[in-house]
N, C-alpha and C positions, 0 to 999 in steps of 0.2 A: 695397506692401501695408509697415509699420512692422516693426522686429527684434522687438518685442513681439507682433506679430499674426506672425510664424514662430518665434518662440520657444514660441508657447502652443498652437501646431499640433504641433512636436515632441512636446509634455511628455506632449497628451492621451493618445498611444496610450500610454505609457509608463505612466501614472497610471491609465488605460484596464486595461492587464494588471495592475496593480497590484493594483486594486481585484478584479478575477478571480481572480488566486493567491489573494491574503485568503481572498475570501469562499470556494473550493474549500478551502484550510485548516482555515476554522472550519466548515463543513461535515463534512469528514473527520476533525478533533480531538472534532466535538461526535456524530456518531455511533457515534465508536468508543467516549465515555464512557455513552452509552446504552445500545448492544450490552452493555458490560463489567459496567454495573447491570443489562440482563437477566437477562446470566446468570451474574450472582454469584446473584441470584433464585429462576431456575431451577435451578439447581449444589445450592441450601440448603435444597432438600427435594423441589421439584417435579422433577425429572429429577435425579437428583445421577450422572448417567453422561458426561464431559464428551470422554469420544472418542467414543462414537456421536454425539455434535452434532458433531464437529469430523469425523466421517466424512461426515454424512449433508452435513455444507456444503460440502466439497470436493467430494465428487457434485454438488452441485445448479452448484458454479463450474462444474465439469468439460464439462457437458450445457449448461448457459449458453455457455460457451465454445465447445462443438463449433458450437451450432446456429449464435451471430453467425459464425462461421468458415464454415460453409458453407452461409448461407443470406443473406449478405450481399450486394450487386453490390459488384463492382470499383472502379467510382468511392468506393466507400465505405472494401472493407477488401481491400487488393491484399497476398496473402501473399507473402513473400520467401523461396525456396528455401535452406531448410538444406545447406550442405556441408561436408563435416568433419564428422571427428570429438569433435576441440577444440570447434566451435559445438554441437553439440550437450551435451557433456558443461557447457558454460557455459550451456545454455540447460536442465538441466535443477537445474543447481545452485537453478535461482530456484522453484520449484516446490515443492521439497524445502525450500527454507527457509521459507518462505510455511506449508506443514503444519504445518512444526515450530515455528514461532511462535505460527500458529494452537490448537494441541495444548496447546503448553506452557502458553499463555494461560489456558483453560480448563480448565485440571488445577493452576495454581497460586490458582483462585480456587475451590475446594473447599479454601485451607489456609491462605490469607494473606487479608490483609483487601483492600480495594477500593484502599483508599491509597495500599498498595503495590504491588501491581500496576497500578495507573497510572502508579509510581513507575518502577517497574523496566518499561515500555511506552514512557518516553519517554526513555529509551536505544538504542529503536531505528534513528532515523536514526546516531546514531552507530558501530554495529555492522555496518551496511548499508557506511559510508563504511571502515573496517577490512574488512572484507570486500570490497569492491571493489577496492582497493588491495593485497591478497596476491593476488588471483581476475584481475585483469582490470589488474593493475600503474596501476588509476589515480590523479595527485597532485592532493591540493587545496591551494588557497591557503589561508595562513591564516582569513582571516576565511569563509571557506564551513568 
């Protein structure tokens, strides 16, 4: 096999992974925009109670995750044992932040435009990076 064939074989998995990552990011941002538009419409008159929507959203997420954890076979999902209060504390910060993010987003849709809401939400990765630096001591390189 010549060198170009070997290089092509090495590049394909990288391109494949990049395509999958790009597709998942597009789906994530697309559904995020669609749900914000729907919530803005919902909170503008049909159901002006963002806290109720947030509570039901979190309840359904919890029951879905519980059903998955209880009913999934071991080859698909094997739960890691959690030991120590430090691990539990770090783990509980994740749902607290998630609920706070969703709740504040839903409440902000009552008081600000959709464009401003999307601008504020675009800073979520920065806040996650800062929180991970202070909570877990993770450091990121300049490009990241």
